[in-house]
PDB file of N, CA, C and O in Angstrom:
ATOM      1  N   MET A   1       0.813  -1.078  -0.035  1.00  0.00           N
ATOM      2  CA  MET A   1      -0.114  -0.076   0.040  1.00  0.00           C
ATOM      3  C   MET A   1       1.168   1.212   0.004  1.00  0.00           C
ATOM      4  O   MET A   1       2.272   1.210   0.549  1.00  0.00           O
ATOM      5  N   THR A   2       0.472   2.316  -0.912  1.00  0.00           N
ATOM      6  CA  THR A   2       1.340   3.432  -0.893  1.00  0.00           C
ATOM      7  C   THR A   2       0.664   4.321   0.288  1.00  0.00           C
ATOM      8  O   THR A   2      -0.526   4.359   0.603  1.00  0.00           O
ATOM      9  N   VAL A   3       1.790   5.041   0.866  1.00  0.00           N
ATOM     10  CA  VAL A   3       1.294   5.847   2.131  1.00  0.00           C
ATOM     11  C   VAL A   3       1.285   6.986   1.545  1.00  0.00           C
ATOM     12  O   VAL A   3       2.143   7.429   0.780  1.00  0.00           O
ATOM     13  N   GLN A   4      -0.117   7.701   2.049  1.00  0.00           N
ATOM     14  CA  GLN A   4      -0.366   9.018   1.800  1.00  0.00           C
ATOM     15  C   GLN A   4       0.433   9.788   2.541  1.00  0.00           C
ATOM     16  O   GLN A   4       0.898   9.428   3.622  1.00  0.00           O
ATOM     17  N   ARG A   5       0.658  10.995   1.950  1.00  0.00           N
ATOM     18  CA  ARG A   5       1.484  12.197   2.507  1.00  0.00           C
ATOM     19  C   ARG A   5       0.416  12.749   3.895  1.00  0.00           C
ATOM     20  O   ARG A   5      -0.787  13.008   3.864  1.00  0.00           O
ATOM     21  N   GLU A   6       1.322  12.796   4.984  1.00  0.00           N
ATOM     22  CA  GLU A   6       0.838  13.272   6.417  1.00  0.00           C
ATOM     23  C   GLU A   6      -0.109  14.527   6.057  1.00  0.00           C
ATOM     24  O   GLU A   6      -1.256  14.458   6.497  1.00  0.00           O
ATOM     25  N   ASP A   7       0.168  15.419   5.467  1.00  0.00           N
ATOM     26  CA  ASP A   7      -0.531  16.427   5.231  1.00  0.00           C
ATOM     27  C   ASP A   7      -1.935  16.339   4.346  1.00  0.00           C
ATOM     28  O   ASP A   7      -2.959  16.978   4.588  1.00  0.00           O
ATOM     29  N   ASP A   8      -1.765  15.532   3.418  1.00  0.00           N
ATOM     30  CA  ASP A   8      -2.823  15.109   2.613  1.00  0.00           C
ATOM     31  C   ASP A   8      -3.718  14.278   3.549  1.00  0.00           C
ATOM     32  O   ASP A   8      -4.895  14.637   3.519  1.00  0.00           O
ATOM     33  N   LEU A   9      -3.468  13.355   4.292  1.00  0.00           N
ATOM     34  CA  LEU A   9      -4.167  12.515   4.870  1.00  0.00           C
ATOM     35  C   LEU A   9      -4.962  13.488   6.214  1.00  0.00           C
ATOM     36  O   LEU A   9      -6.161  13.256   6.366  1.00  0.00           O
ATOM     37  N   ALA A  10      -4.419  14.371   7.004  1.00  0.00           N
ATOM     38  CA  ALA A  10      -4.723  15.089   7.775  1.00  0.00           C
ATOM     39  C   ALA A  10      -6.130  15.919   7.018  1.00  0.00           C
ATOM     40  O   ALA A  10      -7.295  15.875   7.411  1.00  0.00           O
ATOM     41  N   TRP A  11      -5.664  16.545   6.013  1.00  0.00           N
ATOM     42  CA  TRP A  11      -6.784  17.326   5.466  1.00  0.00           C
ATOM     43  C   TRP A  11      -7.802  16.458   4.868  1.00  0.00           C
ATOM     44  O   TRP A  11      -8.925  16.961   4.884  1.00  0.00           O
ATOM     45  N   GLU A  12      -7.710  15.200   4.303  1.00  0.00           N
ATOM     46  CA  GLU A  12      -8.755  14.336   3.731  1.00  0.00           C
ATOM     47  C   GLU A  12      -9.630  14.068   5.045  1.00  0.00           C
ATOM     48  O   GLU A  12     -10.846  14.258   5.039  1.00  0.00           O
ATOM     49  N   LEU A  13      -8.918  13.603   6.195  1.00  0.00           N
ATOM     50  CA  LEU A  13      -9.821  13.317   7.319  1.00  0.00           C
ATOM     51  C   LEU A  13     -10.640  14.375   8.038  1.00  0.00           C
ATOM     52  O   LEU A  13     -11.748  14.150   8.526  1.00  0.00           O
ATOM     53  N   VAL A  14     -10.061  15.459   8.064  1.00  0.00           N
ATOM     54  CA  VAL A  14     -10.899  16.824   8.446  1.00  0.00           C
ATOM     55  C   VAL A  14     -12.231  16.943   7.619  1.00  0.00           C
ATOM     56  O   VAL A  14     -13.358  17.017   8.108  1.00  0.00           O
ATOM     57  N   GLU A  15     -11.871  16.949   6.115  1.00  0.00           N
ATOM     58  CA  GLU A  15     -13.004  17.309   5.289  1.00  0.00           C
ATOM     59  C   GLU A  15     -14.077  16.164   5.396  1.00  0.00           C
ATOM     60  O   GLU A  15     -15.270  16.461   5.333  1.00  0.00           O
ATOM     61  N   GLN A  16     -13.716  15.000   5.539  1.00  0.00           N
ATOM     62  CA  GLN A  16     -14.510  14.023   5.566  1.00  0.00           C
ATOM     63  C   GLN A  16     -15.396  13.730   6.892  1.00  0.00           C
ATOM     64  O   GLN A  16     -16.513  13.216   6.840  1.00  0.00           O
ATOM     65  N   TYR A  17     -14.740  14.129   8.094  1.00  0.00           N
ATOM     66  CA  TYR A  17     -15.286  14.013   9.318  1.00  0.00           C
ATOM     67  C   TYR A  17     -15.595  15.376  10.032  1.00  0.00           C
ATOM     68  O   TYR A  17     -16.011  15.366  11.190  1.00  0.00           O
ATOM     69  N   ARG A  18     -15.416  16.422   9.422  1.00  0.00           N
ATOM     70  CA  ARG A  18     -15.839  17.860  10.133  1.00  0.00           C
ATOM     71  C   ARG A  18     -16.991  18.030  10.583  1.00  0.00           C
ATOM     72  O   ARG A  18     -17.137  18.963  11.373  1.00  0.00           O
ATOM     73  N   ASP A  19     -18.149  17.203  10.232  1.00  0.00           N
ATOM     74  CA  ASP A  19     -19.519  17.525  10.683  1.00  0.00           C
ATOM     75  C   ASP A  19     -19.610  16.789  12.096  1.00  0.00           C
ATOM     76  O   ASP A  19     -20.606  17.069  12.763  1.00  0.00           O
ATOM     77  N   LEU A  20     -18.584  15.772  12.704  1.00  0.00           N
ATOM     78  CA  LEU A  20     -18.492  15.254  13.847  1.00  0.00           C
ATOM     79  C   LEU A  20     -17.941  16.102  14.979  1.00  0.00           C
ATOM     80  O   LEU A  20     -18.004  15.739  16.154  1.00  0.00           O
ATOM     81  N   MET A  21     -17.401  17.239  14.584  1.00  0.00           N
ATOM     82  CA  MET A  21     -16.508  18.035  15.334  1.00  0.00           C
ATOM     83  C   MET A  21     -17.450  19.306  15.906  1.00  0.00           C
ATOM     84  O   MET A  21     -18.311  19.709  15.124  1.00  0.00           O
ATOM     85  N   THR A  22     -17.369  19.819  16.926  1.00  0.00           N
ATOM     86  CA  THR A  22     -18.075  21.083  17.453  1.00  0.00           C
ATOM     87  C   THR A  22     -17.270  22.301  16.741  1.00  0.00           C
ATOM     88  O   THR A  22     -16.253  22.055  16.093  1.00  0.00           O
ATOM     89  N   ALA A  23     -17.666  23.363  16.858  1.00  0.00           N
ATOM     90  CA  ALA A  23     -17.325  24.482  16.231  1.00  0.00           C
ATOM     91  C   ALA A  23     -15.938  24.702  16.704  1.00  0.00           C
ATOM     92  O   ALA A  23     -15.067  24.967  15.876  1.00  0.00           O
ATOM     93  N   GLU A  24     -15.629  24.605  18.097  1.00  0.00           N
ATOM     94  CA  GLU A  24     -14.529  24.767  18.869  1.00  0.00           C
ATOM     95  C   GLU A  24     -13.468  23.807  18.336  1.00  0.00           C
ATOM     96  O   GLU A  24     -12.317  24.218  18.186  1.00  0.00           O
ATOM     97  N   GLU A  25     -13.803  22.534  18.040  1.00  0.00           N
ATOM     98  CA  GLU A  25     -12.770  21.413  17.653  1.00  0.00           C
ATOM     99  C   GLU A  25     -12.540  21.780  16.179  1.00  0.00           C
ATOM    100  O   GLU A  25     -11.374  21.690  15.797  1.00  0.00           O
ATOM    101  N   ARG A  26     -13.307  22.112  15.441  1.00  0.00           N
ATOM    102  CA  ARG A  26     -12.969  22.598  14.136  1.00  0.00           C
ATOM    103  C   ARG A  26     -11.981  23.790  13.913  1.00  0.00           C
ATOM    104  O   ARG A  26     -11.076  23.922  13.088  1.00  0.00           O
ATOM    105  N   THR A  27     -12.425  24.598  14.883  1.00  0.00           N
ATOM    106  CA  THR A  27     -11.543  25.811  14.706  1.00  0.00           C
ATOM    107  C   THR A  27      -9.838  25.408  15.388  1.00  0.00           C
ATOM    108  O   THR A  27      -8.796  25.989  15.085  1.00  0.00           O
ATOM    109  N   ALA A  28      -9.984  24.340  16.291  1.00  0.00           N
ATOM    110  CA  ALA A  28      -8.767  23.937  16.812  1.00  0.00           C
ATOM    111  C   ALA A  28      -7.934  23.098  15.719  1.00  0.00           C
ATOM    112  O   ALA A  28      -6.722  23.212  15.542  1.00  0.00           O
ATOM    113  N   VAL A  29      -8.847  22.186  14.976  1.00  0.00           N
ATOM    114  CA  VAL A  29      -8.056  21.617  13.936  1.00  0.00           C
ATOM    115  C   VAL A  29      -7.679  22.022  12.709  1.00  0.00           C
ATOM    116  O   VAL A  29      -6.875  21.454  11.970  1.00  0.00           O
ATOM    117  N   PHE A  30      -8.422  23.258  12.458  1.00  0.00           N
ATOM    118  CA  PHE A  30      -8.031  24.114  11.288  1.00  0.00           C
ATOM    119  C   PHE A  30      -6.853  24.872  11.552  1.00  0.00           C
ATOM    120  O   PHE A  30      -6.072  25.177  10.651  1.00  0.00           O
ATOM    121  N   VAL A  31      -6.650  25.261  13.012  1.00  0.00           N
ATOM    122  CA  VAL A  31      -5.398  26.089  13.378  1.00  0.00           C
ATOM    123  C   VAL A  31      -4.189  25.014  13.257  1.00  0.00           C
ATOM    124  O   VAL A  31      -3.169  25.382  12.674  1.00  0.00           O
ATOM    125  N   SER A  32      -4.259  23.755  13.762  1.00  0.00           N
ATOM    126  CA  SER A  32      -3.142  22.603  13.793  1.00  0.00           C
ATOM    127  C   SER A  32      -2.926  22.316  12.238  1.00  0.00           C
ATOM    128  O   SER A  32      -1.807  21.967  11.863  1.00  0.00           O
ATOM    129  N   LEU A  33      -3.969  22.454  11.327  1.00  0.00           N
ATOM    130  CA  LEU A  33      -3.659  22.307   9.966  1.00  0.00           C
ATOM    131  C   LEU A  33      -2.604  23.598   9.247  1.00  0.00           C
ATOM    132  O   LEU A  33      -1.635  23.476   8.498  1.00  0.00           O
ATOM    133  N   GLY A  34      -3.198  24.730   9.776  1.00  0.00           N
ATOM    134  CA  GLY A  34      -2.512  25.881   9.285  1.00  0.00           C
ATOM    135  C   GLY A  34      -1.246  26.080   9.877  1.00  0.00           C
ATOM    136  O   GLY A  34      -0.556  26.940   9.329  1.00  0.00           O
ATOM    137  N   VAL A  35      -0.631  25.345  11.126  1.00  0.00           N
ATOM    138  CA  VAL A  35       0.829  25.522  11.499  1.00  0.00           C
ATOM    139  C   VAL A  35       1.414  24.376  10.895  1.00  0.00           C
ATOM    140  O   VAL A  35       2.630  24.255  11.049  1.00  0.00           O
ATOM    141  N   GLY A  36       0.830  23.537  10.261  1.00  0.00           N
ATOM    142  CA  GLY A  36       1.591  22.262  10.074  1.00  0.00           C
ATOM    143  C   GLY A  36       1.600  21.192  11.010  1.00  0.00           C
ATOM    144  O   GLY A  36       2.355  20.226  10.902  1.00  0.00           O
ATOM    145  N   ASP A  37       0.661  21.364  12.055  1.00  0.00           N
ATOM    146  CA  ASP A  37       0.834  20.142  13.168  1.00  0.00           C
ATOM    147  C   ASP A  37      -0.351  19.055  12.551  1.00  0.00           C
ATOM    148  O   ASP A  37      -1.512  19.052  12.963  1.00  0.00           O
ATOM    149  N   TYR A  38       0.051  18.344  11.726  1.00  0.00           N
ATOM    150  CA  TYR A  38      -0.752  17.221  11.175  1.00  0.00           C
ATOM    151  C   TYR A  38      -1.101  16.052  12.126  1.00  0.00           C
ATOM    152  O   TYR A  38      -2.253  15.618  12.093  1.00  0.00           O
ATOM    153  N   PRO A  39      -0.211  15.517  12.957  1.00  0.00           N
ATOM    154  CA  PRO A  39      -0.472  14.706  14.072  1.00  0.00           C
ATOM    155  C   PRO A  39      -1.665  15.143  14.915  1.00  0.00           C
ATOM    156  O   PRO A  39      -2.587  14.408  15.269  1.00  0.00           O
ATOM    157  N   ALA A  40      -1.511  16.556  15.212  1.00  0.00           N
ATOM    158  CA  ALA A  40      -2.464  17.056  16.305  1.00  0.00           C
ATOM    159  C   ALA A  40      -3.997  16.945  15.538  1.00  0.00           C
ATOM    160  O   ALA A  40      -5.019  16.591  16.127  1.00  0.00           O
ATOM    161  N   ALA A  41      -3.930  17.281  14.265  1.00  0.00           N
ATOM    162  CA  ALA A  41      -4.964  17.296  13.336  1.00  0.00           C
ATOM    163  C   ALA A  41      -5.787  15.871  13.359  1.00  0.00           C
ATOM    164  O   ALA A  41      -6.984  15.703  13.595  1.00  0.00           O
ATOM    165  N   ILE A  42      -4.892  15.005  13.077  1.00  0.00           N
ATOM    166  CA  ILE A  42      -5.265  13.600  12.913  1.00  0.00           C
ATOM    167  C   ILE A  42      -5.790  13.121  14.228  1.00  0.00           C
ATOM    168  O   ILE A  42      -6.819  12.445  14.226  1.00  0.00           O
ATOM    169  N   ARG A  43      -5.125  13.432  15.462  1.00  0.00           N
ATOM    170  CA  ARG A  43      -5.827  13.154  16.678  1.00  0.00           C
ATOM    171  C   ARG A  43      -7.052  13.662  17.309  1.00  0.00           C
ATOM    172  O   ARG A  43      -7.800  13.169  18.153  1.00  0.00           O
ATOM    173  N   SER A  44      -7.059  14.873  16.621  1.00  0.00           N
ATOM    174  CA  SER A  44      -8.483  15.610  16.801  1.00  0.00           C
ATOM    175  C   SER A  44      -9.672  14.882  16.197  1.00  0.00           C
ATOM    176  O   SER A  44     -10.694  14.588  16.818  1.00  0.00           O
ATOM    177  N   VAL A  45      -9.439  14.637  14.987  1.00  0.00           N
ATOM    178  CA  VAL A  45     -10.528  13.828  14.324  1.00  0.00           C
ATOM    179  C   VAL A  45     -10.814  12.462  14.819  1.00  0.00           C
ATOM    180  O   VAL A  45     -11.952  12.057  15.053  1.00  0.00           O
ATOM    181  N   LEU A  46      -9.848  11.845  14.953  1.00  0.00           N
ATOM    182  CA  LEU A  46      -9.970  10.328  15.794  1.00  0.00           C
ATOM    183  C   LEU A  46     -10.795  10.405  16.905  1.00  0.00           C
ATOM    184  O   LEU A  46     -11.735   9.643  17.131  1.00  0.00           O
ATOM    185  N   SER A  47     -10.325  11.619  17.812  1.00  0.00           N
ATOM    186  CA  SER A  47     -10.908  11.522  18.993  1.00  0.00           C
ATOM    187  C   SER A  47     -12.398  12.076  18.831  1.00  0.00           C
ATOM    188  O   SER A  47     -13.258  11.718  19.635  1.00  0.00           O
ATOM    189  N   ALA A  48     -12.711  12.986  17.745  1.00  0.00           N
ATOM    190  CA  ALA A  48     -14.354  13.351  17.610  1.00  0.00           C
ATOM    191  C   ALA A  48     -14.944  12.059  17.203  1.00  0.00           C
ATOM    192  O   ALA A  48     -15.955  11.687  17.798  1.00  0.00           O
ATOM    193  N   ILE A  49     -14.321  11.155  16.042  1.00  0.00           N
ATOM    194  CA  ILE A  49     -15.118  10.116  15.883  1.00  0.00           C
ATOM    195  C   ILE A  49     -15.409   9.096  16.967  1.00  0.00           C
ATOM    196  O   ILE A  49     -16.522   8.571  16.953  1.00  0.00           O
ATOM    197  N   ALA A  50     -14.603   8.781  17.836  1.00  0.00           N
ATOM    198  CA  ALA A  50     -14.628   8.001  18.625  1.00  0.00           C
ATOM    199  C   ALA A  50     -15.692   8.783  19.861  1.00  0.00           C
ATOM    200  O   ALA A  50     -16.565   8.128  20.432  1.00  0.00           O
ATOM    201  N   THR A  51     -15.490  10.033  20.103  1.00  0.00           N
ATOM    202  CA  THR A  51     -16.449  10.510  20.881  1.00  0.00           C
ATOM    203  C   THR A  51     -17.884  10.546  20.504  1.00  0.00           C
ATOM    204  O   THR A  51     -18.774  10.579  21.354  1.00  0.00           O
ATOM    205  N   GLN A  52     -18.058  10.541  19.481  1.00  0.00           N
ATOM    206  CA  GLN A  52     -19.412  10.350  18.608  1.00  0.00           C
ATOM    207  C   GLN A  52     -19.998   9.118  18.651  1.00  0.00           C
ATOM    208  O   GLN A  52     -21.215   8.945  18.584  1.00  0.00           O
ATOM    209  N   GLY A  53     -19.088   8.156  18.772  1.00  0.00           N
ATOM    210  CA  GLY A  53     -19.484   6.672  18.632  1.00  0.00           C
ATOM    211  C   GLY A  53     -19.479   6.249  17.136  1.00  0.00           C
ATOM    212  O   GLY A  53     -19.886   5.116  16.879  1.00  0.00           O
ATOM    213  N   LYS A  54     -19.093   6.983  16.213  1.00  0.00           N
ATOM    214  CA  LYS A  54     -19.015   6.812  14.867  1.00  0.00           C
ATOM    215  C   LYS A  54     -18.065   5.706  14.460  1.00  0.00           C
ATOM    216  O   LYS A  54     -17.730   4.901  15.329  1.00  0.00           O
ATOM    217  N   ALA A  55     -17.622   5.589  13.299  1.00  0.00           N
ATOM    218  CA  ALA A  55     -16.587   4.467  12.765  1.00  0.00           C
ATOM    219  C   ALA A  55     -16.098   5.199  11.579  1.00  0.00           C
ATOM    220  O   ALA A  55     -16.931   5.831  10.930  1.00  0.00           O
ATOM    221  N   LEU A  56     -14.531   5.201  11.105  1.00  0.00           N
ATOM    222  CA  LEU A  56     -14.007   5.327  10.292  1.00  0.00           C
ATOM    223  C   LEU A  56     -14.648   4.490   9.015  1.00  0.00           C
ATOM    224  O   LEU A  56     -15.307   3.469   9.210  1.00  0.00           O
ATOM    225  N   THR A  57     -14.442   4.920   7.930  1.00  0.00           N
ATOM    226  CA  THR A  57     -14.489   4.035   6.608  1.00  0.00           C
ATOM    227  C   THR A  57     -13.345   3.175   6.557  1.00  0.00           C
ATOM    228  O   THR A  57     -12.277   3.584   7.012  1.00  0.00           O
ATOM    229  N   ALA A  58     -13.449   1.953   6.022  1.00  0.00           N
ATOM    230  CA  ALA A  58     -12.209   0.805   5.696  1.00  0.00           C
ATOM    231  C   ALA A  58     -11.284   1.741   5.153  1.00  0.00           C
ATOM    232  O   ALA A  58     -10.189   1.844   5.707  1.00  0.00           O
ATOM    233  N   ARG A  59     -11.565   2.489   4.090  1.00  0.00           N
ATOM    234  CA  ARG A  59     -10.314   3.393   3.550  1.00  0.00           C
ATOM    235  C   ARG A  59      -9.573   3.956   4.367  1.00  0.00           C
ATOM    236  O   ARG A  59      -8.369   3.711   4.439  1.00  0.00           O
ATOM    237  N   ALA A  60     -10.264   4.907   5.203  1.00  0.00           N
ATOM    238  CA  ALA A  60      -9.742   5.818   5.998  1.00  0.00           C
ATOM    239  C   ALA A  60      -8.832   5.092   7.070  1.00  0.00           C
ATOM    240  O   ALA A  60      -7.698   5.495   7.325  1.00  0.00           O
ATOM    241  N   ALA A  61      -9.398   4.017   7.664  1.00  0.00           N
ATOM    242  CA  ALA A  61      -8.638   3.236   8.907  1.00  0.00           C
ATOM    243  C   ALA A  61      -7.284   2.696   8.038  1.00  0.00           C
ATOM    244  O   ALA A  61      -6.179   2.729   8.580  1.00  0.00           O
ATOM    245  N   ALA A  62      -7.420   2.285   6.893  1.00  0.00           N
ATOM    246  CA  ALA A  62      -6.106   1.707   6.227  1.00  0.00           C
ATOM    247  C   ALA A  62      -5.245   2.696   6.053  1.00  0.00           C
ATOM    248  O   ALA A  62      -4.039   2.492   6.192  1.00  0.00           O
ATOM    249  N   ASP A  63      -5.688   3.787   5.757  1.00  0.00           N
ATOM    250  CA  ASP A  63      -4.825   4.870   5.370  1.00  0.00           C
ATOM    251  C   ASP A  63      -4.137   5.346   6.584  1.00  0.00           C
ATOM    252  O   ASP A  63      -2.937   5.619   6.621  1.00  0.00           O
ATOM    253  N   ILE A  64      -4.922   5.429   7.532  1.00  0.00           N
ATOM    254  CA  ILE A  64      -4.364   5.953   9.069  1.00  0.00           C
ATOM    255  C   ILE A  64      -3.546   4.826   9.709  1.00  0.00           C
ATOM    256  O   ILE A  64      -2.651   5.093  10.512  1.00  0.00           O
ATOM    257  N   GLN A  65      -3.854   3.531   9.347  1.00  0.00           N
ATOM    258  CA  GLN A  65      -2.792   2.542   9.975  1.00  0.00           C
ATOM    259  C   GLN A  65      -1.605   2.553   8.996  1.00  0.00           C
ATOM    260  O   GLN A  65      -0.545   2.162   9.484  1.00  0.00           O
ATOM    261  N   ALA A  66      -1.590   2.859   7.943  1.00  0.00           N
ATOM    262  CA  ALA A  66      -0.301   3.031   6.979  1.00  0.00           C
ATOM    263  C   ALA A  66       0.478   4.073   7.419  1.00  0.00           C
ATOM    264  O   ALA A  66       1.698   3.941   7.518  1.00  0.00           O
ATOM    265  N   TRP A  67      -0.126   5.162   7.714  1.00  0.00           N
ATOM    266  CA  TRP A  67       0.568   6.429   8.193  1.00  0.00           C
ATOM    267  C   TRP A  67       1.213   6.165   9.484  1.00  0.00           C
ATOM    268  O   TRP A  67       2.324   6.658   9.680  1.00  0.00           O
ATOM    269  N   ILE A  68       0.550   5.316  10.560  1.00  0.00           N
ATOM    270  CA  ILE A  68       1.087   4.887  11.995  1.00  0.00           C
ATOM    271  C   ILE A  68       2.435   4.118  11.578  1.00  0.00           C
ATOM    272  O   ILE A  68       3.542   4.499  11.957  1.00  0.00           O
ATOM    273  N   ASP A  69       2.248   3.103  10.834  1.00  0.00           N
ATOM    274  CA  ASP A  69       3.331   2.310  10.400  1.00  0.00           C
ATOM    275  C   ASP A  69       4.441   2.885   9.855  1.00  0.00           C
ATOM    276  O   ASP A  69       5.543   2.437  10.173  1.00  0.00           O
ATOM    277  N   CYS A  70       4.330   4.012   8.908  1.00  0.00           N
ATOM    278  CA  CYS A  70       5.300   4.784   8.272  1.00  0.00           C
ATOM    279  C   CYS A  70       5.933   5.694   9.159  1.00  0.00           C
ATOM    280  O   CYS A  70       7.160   5.753   9.237  1.00  0.00           O
ATOM    281  N   TYR A  71       5.142   6.435   9.857  1.00  0.00           N
ATOM    282  CA  TYR A  71       5.770   7.635  10.766  1.00  0.00           C
ATOM    283  C   TYR A  71       6.140   7.127  12.213  1.00  0.00           C
ATOM    284  O   TYR A  71       6.568   7.908  13.063  1.00  0.00           O
ATOM    285  N   GLU A  72       5.970   5.887  12.432  1.00  0.00           N
ATOM    286  CA  GLU A  72       6.216   5.340  13.732  1.00  0.00           C
ATOM    287  C   GLU A  72       5.726   6.247  15.049  1.00  0.00           C
ATOM    288  O   GLU A  72       6.492   6.572  15.956  1.00  0.00           O
ATOM    289  N   THR A  73       4.492   6.549  14.993  1.00  0.00           N
ATOM    290  CA  THR A  73       3.907   7.583  15.746  1.00  0.00           C
ATOM    291  C   THR A  73       3.743   6.676  17.086  1.00  0.00           C
ATOM    292  O   THR A  73       3.840   5.450  17.126  1.00  0.00           O
ATOM    293  N   ASP A  74       3.455   7.608  18.245  1.00  0.00           N
ATOM    294  CA  ASP A  74       3.289   6.895  19.699  1.00  0.00           C
ATOM    295  C   ASP A  74       2.158   5.957  19.591  1.00  0.00           C
ATOM    296  O   ASP A  74       1.417   5.928  18.608  1.00  0.00           O
ATOM    297  N   ALA A  75       2.027   5.128  20.701  1.00  0.00           N
ATOM    298  CA  ALA A  75       0.693   4.157  20.910  1.00  0.00           C
ATOM    299  C   ALA A  75      -0.445   4.875  20.969  1.00  0.00           C
ATOM    300  O   ALA A  75      -1.470   4.193  20.960  1.00  0.00           O
ATOM    301  N   GLU A  76      -0.584   6.101  21.030  1.00  0.00           N
ATOM    302  CA  GLU A  76      -1.806   6.895  21.561  1.00  0.00           C
ATOM    303  C   GLU A  76      -2.627   6.760  20.047  1.00  0.00           C
ATOM    304  O   GLU A  76      -3.820   6.469  20.128  1.00  0.00           O
ATOM    305  N   PHE A  77      -2.131   6.928  18.883  1.00  0.00           N
ATOM    306  CA  PHE A  77      -2.785   6.881  17.547  1.00  0.00           C
ATOM    307  C   PHE A  77      -3.175   5.512  17.480  1.00  0.00           C
ATOM    308  O   PHE A  77      -4.309   5.346  17.032  1.00  0.00           O
ATOM    309  N   GLY A  78      -2.484   4.386  17.835  1.00  0.00           N
ATOM    310  CA  GLY A  78      -3.141   2.985  17.406  1.00  0.00           C
ATOM    311  C   GLY A  78      -4.227   2.629  18.442  1.00  0.00           C
ATOM    312  O   GLY A  78      -5.010   1.724  18.156  1.00  0.00           O
ATOM    313  N   MET A  79      -4.335   3.267  19.620  1.00  0.00           N
ATOM    314  CA  MET A  79      -5.446   3.214  20.515  1.00  0.00           C
ATOM    315  C   MET A  79      -6.751   4.092  20.052  1.00  0.00           C
ATOM    316  O   MET A  79      -7.908   3.743  20.283  1.00  0.00           O
ATOM    317  N   LEU A  80      -6.365   5.318  19.343  1.00  0.00           N
ATOM    318  CA  LEU A  80      -7.309   6.084  18.746  1.00  0.00           C
ATOM    319  C   LEU A  80      -8.084   5.484  17.647  1.00  0.00           C
ATOM    320  O   LEU A  80      -9.302   5.573  17.493  1.00  0.00           O
ATOM    321  N   LEU A  81      -7.144   4.793  16.815  1.00  0.00           N
ATOM    322  CA  LEU A  81      -7.388   4.318  15.603  1.00  0.00           C
ATOM    323  C   LEU A  81      -8.479   3.126  16.036  1.00  0.00           C
ATOM    324  O   LEU A  81      -9.593   3.095  15.513  1.00  0.00           O
ATOM    325  N   SER A  82      -8.121   2.289  16.894  1.00  0.00           N
ATOM    326  CA  SER A  82      -9.036   1.033  17.453  1.00  0.00           C
ATOM    327  C   SER A  82     -10.233   1.818  18.025  1.00  0.00           C
ATOM    328  O   SER A  82     -11.320   1.296  17.777  1.00  0.00           O
ATOM    329  N   ARG A  83     -10.262   2.798  18.636  1.00  0.00           N
ATOM    330  CA  ARG A  83     -11.606   3.192  19.118  1.00  0.00           C
ATOM    331  C   ARG A  83     -12.593   3.853  17.740  1.00  0.00           C
ATOM    332  O   ARG A  83     -13.823   3.841  17.686  1.00  0.00           O
ATOM    333  N   ALA A  84     -11.802   4.313  16.871  1.00  0.00           N
ATOM    334  CA  ALA A  84     -12.509   5.264  15.904  1.00  0.00           C
ATOM    335  C   ALA A  84     -12.832   4.104  14.738  1.00  0.00           C
ATOM    336  O   ALA A  84     -13.589   4.434  13.826  1.00  0.00           O
ATOM    337  N   ALA A  85     -12.328   2.885  14.750  1.00  0.00           N
ATOM    338  CA  ALA A  85     -12.495   1.969  13.772  1.00  0.00           C
ATOM    339  C   ALA A  85     -13.751   1.205  13.956  1.00  0.00           C
ATOM    340  O   ALA A  85     -14.261   0.576  13.028  1.00  0.00           O
ATOM    341  N   GLY A  86     -14.201   1.250  15.025  1.00  0.00           N
ATOM    342  CA  GLY A  86     -15.646   0.778  15.380  1.00  0.00           C
ATOM    343  C   GLY A  86     -15.535  -0.880  15.709  1.00  0.00           C
ATOM    344  O   GLY A  86     -16.542  -1.516  16.021  1.00  0.00           O
TER     345      GLY A  86
END
């Protein structure tokens, strides 16, 4: 599987799941995107999905797992992905 660029992944997730975030969460996530803190944006989206009890699409979950594997992120992202993948 080809790994999506971190910035593209973050933007795609925000666009796909923005309706699950409060106005404050959306503001914070767009600030994260604006300053290039893509892991923070991804974390915020995953947290919002899990909090809302929704699930990621299979493709989004696979893209995030590939990102986790490629960027060797901390264990928090794996746990968030598990919660958001349903």
